[in-house]
C-alpha positions in Angstrom: 43.2 -59.7 1.0 41.2 -60.2 4.2 41.6 -63.5 6.1 38.4 -65.5 5.4 38.4 -66.6 9.0 37.8 -63.0 10.1 35.0 -61.8 7.9 32.6 -59.0 9.0 29.7 -60.3 11.2 27.0 -59.6 8.5 29.0 -61.5 5.9 29.6 -64.4 8.3 25.9 -64.6 9.2 24.9 -64.6 5.5 27.4 -67.4 4.8 26.0 -69.4 7.7 22.5 -69.1 6.3 23.7 -70.3 2.9 25.6 -73.2 4.4 22.5 -74.4 6.2 20.4 -74.1 3.0 23.1 -76.2 1.2 23.3 -78.8 4.0 19.5 -79.1 3.9 19.7 -80.2 0.3 22.1 -83.0 1.3 20.5 -84.4 4.4 17.5 -84.3 6.8 17.4 -80.7 8.0 16.4 -81.9 11.5 19.7 -83.7 11.7 21.9 -80.7 10.8 24.0 -79.9 13.9 25.9 -76.7 14.7 29.1 -78.8 14.5 28.2 -79.7 10.8 27.4 -76.0 10.1 30.7 -74.9 11.6 32.6 -77.6 9.7 31.1 -76.5 6.4 32.2 -72.9 7.2 35.7 -73.9 8.4 35.0 -72.6 11.8 34.8 -73.8 15.4 31.4 -74.0 17.1 32.6 -71.3 19.4 33.2 -69.0 16.5 29.8 -69.8 15.0 28.1 -68.9 18.3 29.7 -65.5 18.3 27.3 -64.7 15.5 24.2 -66.7 16.6 23.3 -67.4 20.2 21.7 -70.7 19.4 20.7 -73.2 16.7 17.2 -71.8 16.8 18.6 -68.4 16.1 20.3 -69.8 13.0 17.1 -71.5 11.8 15.2 -68.2 12.3 17.7 -66.4 10.1 17.4 -69.1 7.5 13.6 -68.9 7.4 13.9 -65.1 7.2 16.3 -65.5 4.2 13.9 -67.9 2.5 10.9 -65.7 3.0 12.6 -62.6 1.8 14.2 -64.2 -1.3 11.1 -66.3 -2.3 8.6 -63.5 -1.9 10.9 -61.0 -3.7 11.1 -63.4 -6.7 7.4 -64.1 -6.7 6.4 -60.5 -6.4 8.7 -59.5 -9.2 7.2 -62.2 -11.4 3.7 -61.1 -10.5 4.5 -57.4 -11.3 5.9 -58.4 -14.7 2.7 -60.1 -15.9 -0.1 -58.5 -17.8 -3.1 -60.2 -16.3 -4.2 -62.0 -13.1 -3.9 -65.5 -14.6 -0.6 -64.7 -16.3 0.6 -63.4 -12.9 -0.3 -66.6 -11.2 1.6 -68.6 -13.9 4.6 -66.3 -13.5 4.5 -66.8 -9.7 4.2 -70.5 -10.1 7.2 -70.7 -12.4 9.3 -68.4 -10.3 8.6 -70.5 -7.2 9.4 -73.7 -9.0 12.7 -72.1 -10.2 13.6 -71.0 -6.7 13.0 -74.5 -5.3 15.0 -76.0 -8.1 17.9 -73.8 -7.2 17.5 -74.4 -3.4 16.2 -77.9 -3.0 16.8 -77.9 0.7 14.3 -75.1 1.2 11.1 -77.2 1.1 12.6 -79.8 3.4 13.3 -77.0 6.0 9.8 -75.5 5.6 8.1 -78.9 6.0 10.4 -79.6 9.0 9.6 -76.4 10.8 5.8 -76.8 10.3 6.0 -80.3 11.9 7.8 -79.0 15.0 5.7 -79.0 18.2 7.2 -75.8 19.6 6.0 -72.5 18.2 9.5 -71.3 17.5 10.4 -68.0 15.8 11.4 -69.9 12.7 8.0 -71.7 12.7 6.2 -68.4 13.0 8.2 -67.0 10.1 7.1 -70.0 8.0 3.5 -69.5 8.9 3.7 -65.8 8.1 5.3 -66.6 4.7 2.5 -69.0 3.8 -0.1 -66.4 4.9 1.5 -63.6 2.8 1.8 -65.9 -0.1 -1.8 -67.0 0.2 -3.0 -63.4 0.4 -1.1 -62.6 -2.8 -2.7 -65.5 -4.6 -6.2 -64.8 -3.3 -6.0 -61.2 -4.6 -5.0 -62.6 -8.1 -7.8 -65.1 -8.0 -10.4 -62.4 -7.1 -9.0 -60.1 -9.9 -9.2 -63.0 -12.4 -12.8 -63.7 -11.4 -13.7 -60.0 -11.9 -12.0 -59.9 -15.3 -13.5 -63.2 -16.5 -10.2 -65.0 -16.8 -11.0 -67.3 -13.9 -14.3 -69.1 -13.5 -16.4 -66.9 -11.2 -17.9 -70.0 -9.6 -14.4 -71.1 -8.3 -14.0 -70.7 -4.6 -11.0 -68.4 -4.0 -9.5 -70.4 -1.1 -9.9 -73.7 -3.0 -8.1 -72.1 -6.0 -5.3 -70.9 -3.7 -5.0 -74.4 -2.1 -4.9 -76.0 -5.5 -2.1 -73.7 -6.6 0.0 -74.6 -3.5 -0.9 -78.2 -3.7 0.2 -78.5 -7.3 3.5 -77.0 -6.4 3.9 -79.3 -3.4 3.2 -82.3 -5.6 6.1 -81.2 -7.9 8.4 -80.7 -5.0 7.5 -84.1 -3.5 8.2 -85.9 -6.7 11.5 -84.1 -7.1 12.5 -85.1 -3.6 11.6 -88.7 -4.1 13.5 -88.8 -7.4 16.5 -86.9 -6.2 16.2 -84.7 -9.3 15.5 -81.0 -8.2 15.7 -79.9 -11.9 12.5 -81.7 -12.5 10.5 -79.1 -10.7 11.5 -76.4 -13.2 11.1 -78.6 -16.3 7.7 -79.9 -15.2 6.3 -76.7 -13.9 4.8 -75.3 -17.1 2.8 -78.5 -17.8 1.7 -78.7 -14.2 0.4 -75.1 -14.3 -1.3 -75.7 -17.6 -3.3 -78.5 -16.0 -4.1 -76.3 -13.0 -5.1 -73.4 -15.3 -7.7 -75.6 -17.1 -9.3 -76.3 -13.7 -9.8 -72.7 -12.7 -10.1 -71.0 -16.1 -13.3 -69.4 -17.3 -15.7 -71.7 -19.1 -16.6 -71.1 -22.7 
């Protein structure tokens, strides 16, 4: 068996990302130090910096991991649905499930967006939100054309409402310290959102 202290570089980088995501669920992401990351991995800081040149590089890798995993899950949910509104619901529930499994993720996203410097990690967060918004906008437009969504609904307002509803669930879960609430309350939250944008009789 290979010595866990001498893992391949790619494996070590992946473990580092997962360690940061786990730490962010336990404490303020802005207070996570490279010493804490190294301790979680059972490494020295010197060993950690052999794989990442700086803390910002670690955060960039984490944001890349979040963007890839979240969008893969959302896209798979959208593709499995049979209509635009069903696809939006599937995306909503998939996103809620992802956050429930990784409660440190929204803390990191919010933290990066609040930073003054336009770091690579912050750029990745902005790109993620842009990609996500574009996916949702296409679904809203499709729903308006098929009659599932009220044609009088503004597309960008519908997208903002979708994101805002999710953020509300996330905020409540962070305040309560119960990440599982996001998943359990997501269906009812989307049902309320759906009534707001659905086609009128």
